[in-house]
N, CA, C and O atoms as a GROMACS GRO file, in nm:
protein
  516
    1MET      N    1   6.428  13.398  -6.086
    1MET     CA    2   6.490  13.354  -5.962
    1MET      C    3   6.614  13.437  -5.932
    1MET      O    4   6.680  13.488  -6.022
    2GLU      N    5   6.643  13.450  -5.809
    2GLU     CA    6   6.760  13.522  -5.763
    2GLU      C    7   6.886  13.438  -5.791
    2GLU      O    8   6.880  13.315  -5.790
    3LEU      N    9   6.997  13.503  -5.816
    3LEU     CA   10   7.120  13.434  -5.853
    3LEU      C   11   7.163  13.332  -5.748
    3LEU      O   12   7.202  13.221  -5.782
    4LEU      N   13   7.156  13.369  -5.620
    4LEU     CA   14   7.198  13.274  -5.516
    4LEU      C   15   7.112  13.148  -5.517
    4LEU      O   16   7.163  13.038  -5.495
    5ALA      N   17   6.985  13.162  -5.541
    5ALA     CA   18   6.897  13.045  -5.549
    5ALA      C   19   6.930  12.960  -5.670
    5ALA      O   20   6.930  12.837  -5.663
    6LEU      N   21   6.960  13.025  -5.781
    6LEU     CA   22   6.999  12.952  -5.902
    6LEU      C   23   7.129  12.874  -5.880
    6LEU      O   24   7.140  12.758  -5.920
    7LEU      N   25   7.225  12.938  -5.815
    7LEU     CA   26   7.352  12.871  -5.788
    7LEU      C   27   7.331  12.751  -5.695
    7LEU      O   28   7.391  12.645  -5.715
    8ASN      N   29   7.247  12.767  -5.597
    8ASN     CA   30   7.218  12.657  -5.505
    8ASN      C   31   7.150  12.541  -5.578
    8ASN      O   32   7.185  12.425  -5.557
    9GLU      N   33   7.054  12.572  -5.664
    9GLU     CA   34   6.985  12.469  -5.741
    9GLU      C   35   7.081  12.395  -5.833
    9GLU      O   36   7.076  12.272  -5.843
   10ALA      N   37   7.169  12.468  -5.899
   10ALA     CA   38   7.266  12.405  -5.989
   10ALA      C   39   7.365  12.318  -5.912
   10ALA      O   40   7.402  12.210  -5.958
   11GLU      N   41   7.407  12.365  -5.798
   11GLU     CA   42   7.504  12.290  -5.718
   11GLU      C   43   7.446  12.159  -5.667
   11GLU      O   44   7.518  12.058  -5.659
   12THR      N   45   7.319  12.158  -5.634
   12THR     CA   46   7.258  12.037  -5.580
   12THR      C   47   7.194  11.950  -5.688
   12THR      O   48   7.151  11.838  -5.658
   13ALA      N   49   7.188  11.998  -5.811
   13ALA     CA   50   7.127  11.920  -5.920
   13ALA      C   51   7.218  11.802  -5.957
   13ALA      O   52   7.339  11.805  -5.932
   14SER      N   53   7.158  11.702  -6.015
   14SER     CA   54   7.237  11.587  -6.061
   14SER      C   55   7.321  11.631  -6.182
   14SER      O   56   7.283  11.724  -6.252
   15PRO      N   57   7.433  11.565  -6.205
   15PRO     CA   58   7.518  11.604  -6.318
   15PRO      C   59   7.445  11.603  -6.453
   15PRO      O   60   7.478  11.681  -6.542
   16MET      N   61   7.348  11.516  -6.468
   16MET     CA   62   7.273  11.508  -6.594
   16MET      C   63   7.180  11.628  -6.614
   16MET      O   64   7.148  11.662  -6.728
   17HIS      N   65   7.138  11.691  -6.507
   17HIS     CA   66   7.043  11.802  -6.518
   17HIS      C   67   7.103  11.937  -6.485
   17HIS      O   68   7.036  12.040  -6.498
   18ARG      N   69   7.226  11.940  -6.444
   18ARG     CA   70   7.290  12.066  -6.403
   18ARG      C   71   7.298  12.166  -6.518
   18ARG      O   72   7.283  12.286  -6.497
   19ILE      N   73   7.322  12.117  -6.639
   19ILE     CA   74   7.339  12.207  -6.754
   19ILE      C   75   7.213  12.290  -6.781
   19ILE      O   76   7.221  12.396  -6.844
   20GLU      N   77   7.099  12.244  -6.734
   20GLU     CA   78   6.975  12.319  -6.752
   20GLU      C   79   6.978  12.455  -6.681
   20GLU      O   80   6.898  12.543  -6.713
   21TRP      N   81   7.068  12.471  -6.588
   21TRP     CA   82   7.078  12.596  -6.512
   21TRP      C   83   7.178  12.694  -6.573
   21TRP      O   84   7.183  12.810  -6.531
   22ARG      N   85   7.257  12.650  -6.671
   22ARG     CA   86   7.364  12.733  -6.725
   22ARG      C   87   7.316  12.868  -6.776
   22ARG      O   88   7.368  12.972  -6.733
   23ASP      N   89   7.220  12.870  -6.865
   23ASP     CA   90   7.179  12.997  -6.926
   23ASP      C   91   7.112  13.092  -6.828
   23ASP      O   92   7.129  13.213  -6.837
   24ARG      N   93   7.037  13.037  -6.735
   24ARG     CA   94   6.972  13.124  -6.635
   24ARG      C   95   7.075  13.188  -6.543
   24ARG      O   96   7.060  13.303  -6.502
   25ILE      N   97   7.179  13.113  -6.509
   25ILE     CA   98   7.285  13.170  -6.425
   25ILE      C   99   7.368  13.269  -6.506
   25ILE      O  100   7.397  13.379  -6.458
   26ALA      N  101   7.406  13.232  -6.627
   26ALA     CA  102   7.491  13.318  -6.710
   26ALA      C  103   7.424  13.450  -6.744
   26ALA      O  104   7.493  13.549  -6.771
   27ALA      N  105   7.294  13.455  -6.743
   27ALA     CA  106   7.222  13.579  -6.773
   27ALA      C  107   7.253  13.689  -6.672
   27ALA      O  108   7.226  13.806  -6.698
   28HIS      N  109   7.309  13.654  -6.557
   28HIS     CA  110   7.344  13.752  -6.454
   28HIS      C  111   7.481  13.814  -6.478
   28HIS      O  112   7.526  13.896  -6.397
   29GLY      N  113   7.548  13.778  -6.586
   29GLY     CA  114   7.672  13.843  -6.628
   29GLY      C  115   7.788  13.827  -6.531
   29GLY      O  116   7.821  13.716  -6.490
   30ALA      N  117   7.849  13.940  -6.496
   30ALA     CA  118   7.969  13.939  -6.411
   30ALA      C  119   7.941  13.879  -6.274
   30ALA      O  120   8.028  13.814  -6.216
   31ARG      N  121   7.823  13.901  -6.222
   31ARG     CA  122   7.788  13.842  -6.091
   31ARG      C  123   7.786  13.689  -6.100
   31ARG      O  124   7.828  13.621  -6.007
   32ALA      N  125   7.739  13.636  -6.212
   32ALA     CA  126   7.738  13.491  -6.231
   32ALA      C  127   7.879  13.436  -6.241
   32ALA      O  128   7.910  13.331  -6.185
   33ILE      N  129   7.964  13.508  -6.312
   33ILE     CA  130   8.104  13.466  -6.325
   33ILE      C  131   8.169  13.458  -6.188
   33ILE      O  132   8.236  13.360  -6.155
   34ASP      N  133   8.149  13.561  -6.108
   34ASP     CA  134   8.205  13.562  -5.973
   34ASP      C  135   8.140  13.457  -5.883
   34ASP      O  136   8.204  13.405  -5.792
   35GLY      N  137   8.013  13.426  -5.909
   35GLY     CA  138   7.943  13.327  -5.828
   35GLY      C  139   7.993  13.185  -5.850
   35GLY      O  140   7.998  13.106  -5.756
   36VAL      N  141   8.030  13.152  -5.973
   36VAL     CA  142   8.078  13.016  -6.000
   36VAL      C  143   8.231  13.006  -5.996
   36VAL      O  144   8.286  12.896  -6.011
   37ARG      N  145   8.298  13.116  -5.977
   37ARG     CA  146   8.445  13.115  -5.972
   37ARG      C  147   8.501  13.013  -5.872
   37ARG      O  148   8.596  12.944  -5.907
   38PRO      N  149   8.448  13.001  -5.749
   38PRO     CA  150   8.502  12.901  -5.657
   38PRO      C  151   8.484  12.757  -5.705
   38PRO      O  152   8.557  12.668  -5.663
   39TRP      N  153   8.388  12.733  -5.793
   39TRP     CA  154   8.363  12.599  -5.842
   39TRP      C  155   8.471  12.551  -5.940
   39TRP      O  156   8.480  12.432  -5.968
   40LEU      N  157   8.553  12.643  -5.990
   40LEU     CA  158   8.656  12.604  -6.087
   40LEU      C  159   8.760  12.508  -6.028
   40LEU      O  160   8.828  12.439  -6.103
   41ALA      N  161   8.772  12.503  -5.898
   41ALA     CA  162   8.866  12.412  -5.834
   41ALA      C  163   8.802  12.278  -5.799
   41ALA      O  164   8.872  12.186  -5.755
   42SER      N  165   8.673  12.265  -5.816
   42SER     CA  166   8.601  12.144  -5.779
   42SER      C  167   8.602  12.043  -5.894
   42SER      O  168   8.570  12.078  -6.008
   43PRO      N  169   8.639  11.917  -5.865
   43PRO     CA  170   8.636  11.817  -5.972
   43PRO      C  171   8.494  11.789  -6.022
   43PRO      O  172   8.476  11.744  -6.135
   44VAL      N  173   8.394  11.814  -5.940
   44VAL     CA  174   8.255  11.786  -5.977
   44VAL      C  175   8.191  11.904  -6.051
   44VAL      O  176   8.113  11.883  -6.144
   45LEU      N  177   8.222  12.026  -6.012
   45LEU     CA  178   8.153  12.144  -6.065
   45LEU      C  179   8.235  12.226  -6.164
   45LEU      O  180   8.181  12.320  -6.223
   46ALA      N  181   8.362  12.195  -6.184
   46ALA     CA  182   8.448  12.279  -6.267
   46ALA      C  183   8.400  12.287  -6.412
   46ALA      O  184   8.397  12.396  -6.469
   47ALA      N  185   8.362  12.175  -6.470
   47ALA     CA  186   8.319  12.177  -6.611
   47ALA      C  187   8.194  12.265  -6.627
   47ALA      O  188   8.182  12.339  -6.725
   48PHE      N  189   8.103  12.256  -6.533
   48PHE     CA  190   7.982  12.338  -6.538
   48PHE      C  191   8.018  12.486  -6.522
   48PHE      O  192   7.966  12.571  -6.594
   49ALA      N  193   8.107  12.516  -6.429
   49ALA     CA  194   8.148  12.656  -6.407
   49ALA      C  195   8.212  12.714  -6.532
   49ALA      O  196   8.188  12.830  -6.566
   50ILE      N  197   8.294  12.635  -6.601
   50ILE     CA  198   8.356  12.682  -6.725
   50ILE      C  199   8.250  12.718  -6.827
   50ILE      O  200   8.260  12.821  -6.894
   51ARG      N  201   8.148  12.636  -6.838
   51ARG     CA  202   8.042  12.662  -6.935
   51ARG      C  203   7.958  12.784  -6.899
   51ARG      O  204   7.916  12.859  -6.987
   52VAL      N  205   7.935  12.805  -6.771
   52VAL     CA  206   7.862  12.925  -6.728
   52VAL      C  207   7.946  13.050  -6.759
   52VAL      O  208   7.894  13.148  -6.811
   53ILE      N  209   8.073  13.044  -6.728
   53ILE     CA  210   8.161  13.160  -6.752
   53ILE      C  211   8.172  13.188  -6.901
   53ILE      O  212   8.168  13.304  -6.944
   54GLU      N  213   8.185  13.083  -6.981
   54GLU     CA  214   8.194  13.102  -7.126
   54GLU      C  215   8.066  13.166  -7.179
   54GLU      O  216   8.072  13.258  -7.261
   55ARG      N  217   7.951  13.120  -7.135
   55ARG     CA  218   7.824  13.174  -7.182
   55ARG      C  219   7.807  13.319  -7.137
   55ARG      O  220   7.763  13.402  -7.216
   56ALA      N  221   7.841  13.349  -7.014
   56ALA     CA  222   7.833  13.488  -6.967
   56ALA      C  223   7.928  13.577  -7.047
   56ALA      O  224   7.897  13.692  -7.077
   57GLY      N  225   8.044  13.522  -7.081
   57GLY     CA  226   8.140  13.598  -7.162
   57GLY      C  227   8.090  13.624  -7.303
   57GLY      O  228   8.107  13.734  -7.355
   58THR      N  229   8.030  13.525  -7.364
   58THR     CA  230   7.978  13.546  -7.500
   58THR      C  231   7.855  13.635  -7.500
   58THR      O  232   7.819  13.692  -7.603
   59ASN      N  233   7.791  13.648  -7.385
   59ASN     CA  234   7.676  13.738  -7.374
   59ASN      C  235   7.717  13.882  -7.349
   59ASN      O  236   7.632  13.970  -7.343
   60GLY      N  237   7.846  13.909  -7.334
   60GLY     CA  238   7.889  14.048  -7.319
   60GLY      C  239   7.997  14.075  -7.217
   60GLY      O  240   8.049  14.187  -7.214
   61ASP      N  241   8.034  13.979  -7.134
   61ASP     CA  242   8.137  14.001  -7.033
   61ASP      C  243   8.264  13.924  -7.066
   61ASP      O  244   8.326  13.864  -6.978
   62ALA      N  245   8.304  13.925  -7.192
   62ALA     CA  246   8.418  13.845  -7.238
   62ALA      C  247   8.550  13.880  -7.169
   62ALA      O  248   8.622  13.788  -7.131
   63PRO      N  249   8.586  14.006  -7.150
   63PRO     CA  250   8.714  14.034  -7.084
   63PRO      C  251   8.719  13.980  -6.941
   63PRO      O  252   8.820  13.923  -6.900
   64HIS      N  253   8.612  13.997  -6.867
   64HIS     CA  254   8.608  13.948  -6.730
   64HIS      C  255   8.611  13.794  -6.728
   64HIS      O  256   8.682  13.735  -6.646
   65ALA      N  257   8.536  13.732  -6.816
   65ALA     CA  258   8.532  13.585  -6.823
   65ALA      C  259   8.669  13.529  -6.859
   65ALA      O  260   8.713  13.431  -6.800
   66THR      N  261   8.735  13.590  -6.954
   66THR     CA  262   8.868  13.545  -6.995
   66THR      C  263   8.967  13.558  -6.880
   66THR      O  264   9.047  13.467  -6.857
   67GLN      N  265   8.962  13.669  -6.809
   67GLN     CA  266   9.054  13.691  -6.697
   67GLN      C  267   9.032  13.588  -6.588
   67GLN      O  268   9.128  13.535  -6.532
   68VAL      N  269   8.907  13.557  -6.557
   68VAL     CA  270   8.876  13.460  -6.451
   68VAL      C  271   8.924  13.321  -6.492
   68VAL      O  272   8.985  13.250  -6.411
   69LEU      N  273   8.899  13.282  -6.615
   69LEU     CA  274   8.941  13.148  -6.659
   69LEU      C  275   9.093  13.135  -6.661
   69LEU      O  276   9.148  13.033  -6.619
   70ARG      N  277   9.161  13.237  -6.710
   70ARG     CA  278   9.308  13.230  -6.713
   70ARG      C  279   9.369  13.228  -6.574
   70ARG      O  280   9.468  13.157  -6.550
   71SER      N  281   9.312  13.304  -6.482
   71SER     CA  282   9.368  13.308  -6.347
   71SER      C  283   9.343  13.179  -6.270
   71SER      O  284   9.416  13.148  -6.176
   72ALA      N  285   9.241  13.104  -6.306
   72ALA     CA  286   9.207  12.980  -6.236
   72ALA      C  287   9.273  12.857  -6.297
   72ALA      O  288   9.255  12.746  -6.246
   73ARG      N  289   9.347  12.874  -6.403
   73ARG     CA  290   9.406  12.761  -6.477
   73ARG      C  291   9.488  12.668  -6.388
   73ARG      O  292   9.479  12.546  -6.402
   74SER      N  293   9.566  12.722  -6.298
   74SER     CA  294   9.654  12.638  -6.215
   74SER      C  295   9.577  12.561  -6.107
   74SER      O  296   9.625  12.458  -6.059
   75ARG      N  297   9.459  12.610  -6.068
   75ARG     CA  298   9.381  12.543  -5.965
   75ARG      C  299   9.284  12.439  -6.020
   75ARG      O  300   9.227  12.360  -5.943
   76MET      N  301   9.266  12.436  -6.150
   76MET     CA  302   9.166  12.348  -6.210
   76MET      C  303   9.210  12.203  -6.211
   76MET      O  304   9.328  12.173  -6.223
   77PRO      N  305   9.113  12.114  -6.198
   77PRO     CA  306   9.145  11.971  -6.212
   77PRO      C  307   9.194  11.943  -6.355
   77PRO      O  308   9.144  12.002  -6.450
   78PRO      N  309   9.292  11.855  -6.369
   78PRO     CA  310   9.347  11.826  -6.502
   78PRO      C  311   9.242  11.776  -6.602
   78PRO      O  312   9.257  11.795  -6.722
   79ALA      N  313   9.138  11.712  -6.554
   79ALA     CA  314   9.038  11.656  -6.644
   79ALA      C  315   8.960  11.762  -6.721
   79ALA      O  316   8.900  11.730  -6.824
   80VAL      N  317   8.958  11.885  -6.675
   80VAL     CA  318   8.880  11.989  -6.742
   80VAL      C  319   8.966  12.091  -6.814
   80VAL      O  320   8.915  12.194  -6.858
   81ARG      N  321   9.093  12.066  -6.828
   81ARG     CA  322   9.180  12.162  -6.897
   81ARG      C  323   9.143  12.174  -7.045
   81ARG      O  324   9.159  12.281  -7.104
   82GLY      N  325   9.093  12.067  -7.105
   82GLY     CA  326   9.046  12.075  -7.243
   82GLY      C  327   8.925  12.166  -7.255
   82GLY      O  328   8.912  12.241  -7.351
   83ASP      N  329   8.836  12.158  -7.156
   83ASP     CA  330   8.719  12.246  -7.153
   83ASP      C  331   8.762  12.392  -7.139
   83ASP      O  332   8.704  12.482  -7.200
   84LEU      N  333   8.865  12.414  -7.059
   84LEU     CA  334   8.917  12.549  -7.041
   84LEU      C  335   8.968  12.604  -7.173
   84LEU      O  336   8.938  12.718  -7.209
   85GLY      N  337   9.046  12.524  -7.245
   85GLY     CA  338   9.098  12.567  -7.375
   85GLY      C  339   8.986  12.600  -7.472
   85GLY      O  340   8.992  12.698  -7.546
   86TRP      N  341   8.883  12.516  -7.473
   86TRP     CA  342   8.767  12.538  -7.561
   86TRP      C  343   8.700  12.671  -7.528
   86TRP      O  344   8.669  12.750  -7.617
   87ALA      N  345   8.677  12.697  -7.399
   87ALA     CA  346   8.609  12.819  -7.358
   87ALA      C  347   8.692  12.943  -7.392
   87ALA      O  348   8.638  13.042  -7.440
   88LEU      N  349   8.822  12.937  -7.368
   88LEU     CA  350   8.907  13.052  -7.401
   88LEU      C  351   8.910  13.077  -7.551
   88LEU      O  352   8.912  13.192  -7.594
   89GLN      N  353   8.909  12.972  -7.630
   89GLN     CA  354   8.908  12.988  -7.775
   89GLN      C  355   8.777  13.054  -7.821
   89GLN      O  356   8.780  13.142  -7.907
   90ARG      N  357   8.665  13.012  -7.765
   90ARG     CA  358   8.536  13.073  -7.803
   90ARG      C  359   8.531  13.220  -7.760
   90ARG      O  360   8.478  13.304  -7.834
   91LEU      N  361   8.584  13.250  -7.643
   91LEU     CA  362   8.584  13.390  -7.597
   91LEU      C  363   8.676  13.474  -7.684
   91LEU      O  364   8.644  13.589  -7.714
   92ARG      N  365   8.789  13.419  -7.724
   92ARG     CA  366   8.883  13.491  -7.809
   92ARG      C  367   8.817  13.521  -7.945
   92ARG      O  368   8.834  13.630  -8.000
   93ALA      N  369   8.743  13.424  -7.997
   93ALA     CA  370   8.676  13.444  -8.126
   93ALA      C  371   8.571  13.554  -8.116
   93ALA      O  372   8.547  13.626  -8.214
   94ARG      N  373   8.508  13.568  -8.002
   94ARG     CA  374   8.405  13.670  -7.984
   94ARG      C  375   8.464  13.809  -7.969
   94ARG      O  376   8.400  13.908  -8.006
   95THR      N  377   8.586  13.819  -7.914
   95THR     CA  378   8.642  13.951  -7.884
   95THR      C  379   8.730  14.004  -7.995
   95THR      O  380   8.763  14.123  -7.993
   96GLN      N  381   8.770  13.922  -8.090
   96GLN     CA  382   8.858  13.968  -8.197
   96GLN      C  383   8.779  13.987  -8.325
   96GLN      O  384   8.749  13.889  -8.395
   97PRO      N  385   8.744  14.111  -8.357
   97PRO     CA  386   8.671  14.134  -8.482
   97PRO      C  387   8.764  14.111  -8.602
   97PRO      O  388   8.885  14.131  -8.593
   98ILE      N  389   8.706  14.069  -8.709
   98ILE     CA  390   8.784  14.046  -8.831
   98ILE      C  391   8.804  14.181  -8.899
   98ILE      O  392   8.707  14.248  -8.933
   99SER      N  393   8.929  14.219  -8.918
   99SER     CA  394   8.957  14.346  -8.983
   99SER      C  395   8.964  14.322  -9.134
   99SER      O  396   8.978  14.209  -9.180
  100ALA      N  397   8.953  14.429  -9.208
  100ALA     CA  398   8.957  14.418  -9.354
  100ALA      C  399   9.092  14.366  -9.401
  100ALA      O  400   9.100  14.296  -9.502
  101ALA      N  401   9.199  14.400  -9.329
  101ALA     CA  402   9.332  14.356  -9.370
  101ALA      C  403   9.352  14.207  -9.346
  101ALA      O  404   9.424  14.142  -9.423
  102SER      N  405   9.290  14.152  -9.241
  102SER     CA  406   9.311  14.010  -9.212
  102SER      C  407   9.202  13.921  -9.267
  102SER      O  408   9.210  13.799  -9.256
  103ALA      N  409   9.099  13.982  -9.325
  103ALA     CA  410   8.990  13.901  -9.379
  103ALA      C  411   9.037  13.828  -9.504
  103ALA      O  412   9.112  13.885  -9.583
  104PRO      N  413   8.996  13.706  -9.522
  104PRO     CA  414   9.039  13.634  -9.641
  104PRO      C  415   8.978  13.698  -9.766
  104PRO      O  416   8.862  13.737  -9.767
  105THR      N  417   9.058  13.707  -9.868
  105THR     CA  418   9.010  13.764  -9.993
  105THR      C  419   8.987  13.652 -10.092
  105THR      O  420   9.055  13.550 -10.091
  106THR      N  421   8.891  13.673 -10.176
  106THR     CA  422   8.865  13.572 -10.279
  106THR      C  423   8.923  13.622 -10.409
  106THR      O  424   8.900  13.735 -10.451
  107ARG      N  425   8.999  13.536 -10.472
  107ARG     CA  426   9.058  13.570 -10.600
  107ARG      C  427   8.998  13.479 -10.705
  107ARG      O  428   8.970  13.362 -10.678
  108PRO      N  429   8.980  13.532 -10.823
  108PRO     CA  430   8.929  13.445 -10.928
  108PRO      C  431   9.032  13.337 -10.959
  108PRO      O  432   9.152  13.362 -10.950
  109PRO      N  433   8.987  13.220 -10.993
  109PRO     CA  434   9.083  13.114 -11.024
  109PRO      C  435   9.162  13.149 -11.148
  109PRO      O  436   9.109  13.204 -11.244
  110THR      N  437   9.287  13.117 -11.144
  110THR     CA  438   9.372  13.144 -11.259
  110THR      C  439   9.372  13.022 -11.348
  110THR      O  440   9.379  12.908 -11.302
  111THR      N  441   9.365  13.047 -11.476
  111THR     CA  442   9.369  12.936 -11.570
  111THR      C  443   9.506  12.934 -11.634
  111THR      O  444   9.557  13.036 -11.681
  112LEU      N  445   9.563  12.821 -11.636
  112LEU     CA  446   9.695  12.806 -11.696
  112LEU      C  447   9.680  12.743 -11.833
  112LEU      O  448   9.604  12.647 -11.852
  113VAL      N  449   9.751  12.797 -11.926
  113VAL     CA  450   9.752  12.739 -12.059
  113VAL      C  451   9.862  12.636 -12.061
  113VAL      O  452   9.978  12.667 -12.035
  114ARG      N  453   9.826  12.515 -12.090
  114ARG     CA  454   9.923  12.406 -12.090
  114ARG      C  455   9.954  12.368 -12.234
  114ARG      O  456   9.874  12.300 -12.299
  115ARG      N  457  10.066  12.409 -12.282
  115ARG     CA  458  10.106  12.373 -12.417
  115ARG      C  459  10.175  12.237 -12.419
  115ARG      O  460  10.192  12.177 -12.525
  116GLU      N  461  10.214  12.188 -12.302
  116GLU     CA  462  10.283  12.060 -12.298
  116GLU      C  463  10.193  11.946 -12.347
  116GLU      O  464  10.242  11.848 -12.403
  117ARG      N  465  10.067  11.960 -12.327
  117ARG     CA  466   9.975  11.853 -12.366
  117ARG      C  467   9.976  11.831 -12.517
  117ARG      O  468   9.959  11.718 -12.563
  118ALA      N  469   9.995  11.936 -12.594
  118ALA     CA  470   9.997  11.922 -12.739
  118ALA      C  471  10.115  11.835 -12.782
  118ALA      O  472  10.106  11.763 -12.882
  119TYR      N  473  10.224  11.841 -12.711
  119TYR     CA  474  10.342  11.763 -12.747
  119TYR      C  475  10.324  11.615 -12.715
  119TYR      O  476  10.391  11.530 -12.773
  120LEU      N  477  10.235  11.584 -12.624
  120LEU     CA  478  10.212  11.446 -12.587
  120LEU      C  479  10.114  11.375 -12.680
  120LEU      O  480  10.097  11.254 -12.672
  121SER      N  481  10.051  11.452 -12.766
  121SER     CA  482   9.951  11.395 -12.856
  121SER      C  483  10.019  11.321 -12.970
  121SER      O  484  10.128  11.358 -13.013
  122THR      N  485   9.956  11.216 -13.019
  122THR     CA  486  10.009  11.142 -13.133
  122THR      C  487   9.961  11.199 -13.264
  122THR      O  488  10.006  11.156 -13.370
  123VAL      N  489   9.870  11.296 -13.259
  123VAL     CA  490   9.816  11.359 -13.378
  123VAL      C  491   9.906  11.476 -13.415
  123VAL      O  492   9.938  11.560 -13.330
  124ALA      N  493   9.946  11.482 -13.541
  124ALA     CA  494  10.030  11.593 -13.586
  124ALA      C  495   9.948  11.721 -13.591
  124ALA      O  496   9.832  11.721 -13.634
  125ARG      N  497  10.006  11.828 -13.549
  125ARG     CA  498   9.938  11.956 -13.550
  125ARG      C  499  10.022  12.057 -13.627
  125ARG      O  500  10.144  12.047 -13.634
  126ARG      N  501   9.952  12.152 -13.684
  126ARG     CA  502  10.023  12.258 -13.756
  126ARG      C  503  10.070  12.363 -13.657
  126ARG      O  504  10.007  12.391 -13.555
  127ARG      N  505  10.181  12.418 -13.693
  127ARG     CA  506  10.232  12.527 -13.610
  127ARG      C  507  10.162  12.656 -13.647
  127ARG      O  508  10.133  12.681 -13.764
  128ALA      N  509  10.136  12.735 -13.549
  128ALA     CA  510  10.078  12.867 -13.574
  128ALA      C  511  10.188  12.960 -13.617
  128ALA      O  512  10.293  12.966 -13.554
  129ARG      N  513  10.164  13.034 -13.725
  129ARG     CA  514  10.268  13.126 -13.775
  129ARG      C  515  10.248  13.263 -13.727
  129ARG      O  516  10.326  13.352 -13.760
   0.00000   0.00000   0.00000
C-alpha cells in the first residue's frame, strides 16, 4: 500500500487496532516520520506517532527520528511525555555502540583469606611456625 493510504487507514482505525499499522507505516522510513509528525500534537494520535517514529528510527533513521521527537516535545500532550522518553531512550541505545573502553569487564572473583574466624573458634589450634 502507498504511504498516504496507510496513514489514512491508521488515522481512521479504532485505537485498539491502530497499532496494526505501525510496522507497515514505519517501513517507509523518513517519509513515514514526516507523515506522522503532525500527529505528535494530537491527544488521540500522539502515542501512535511516537511508536511509528521510534520503529522507523530503529530500522535505520535514528538521527532523523530523534530530531523530530526532540523538536516536538513542547507541543506534545502531557499524557504521552513518558512515551516520548521511552522512545528517545530506545533510539539512543540503538545509536550508541558499546566501545571496548566502556564495555563492562568481567573479573574473576577474589577470595579473601579470613584468619579472624580461627580466633572465634573454641578449639585450640597450633600456630604455624
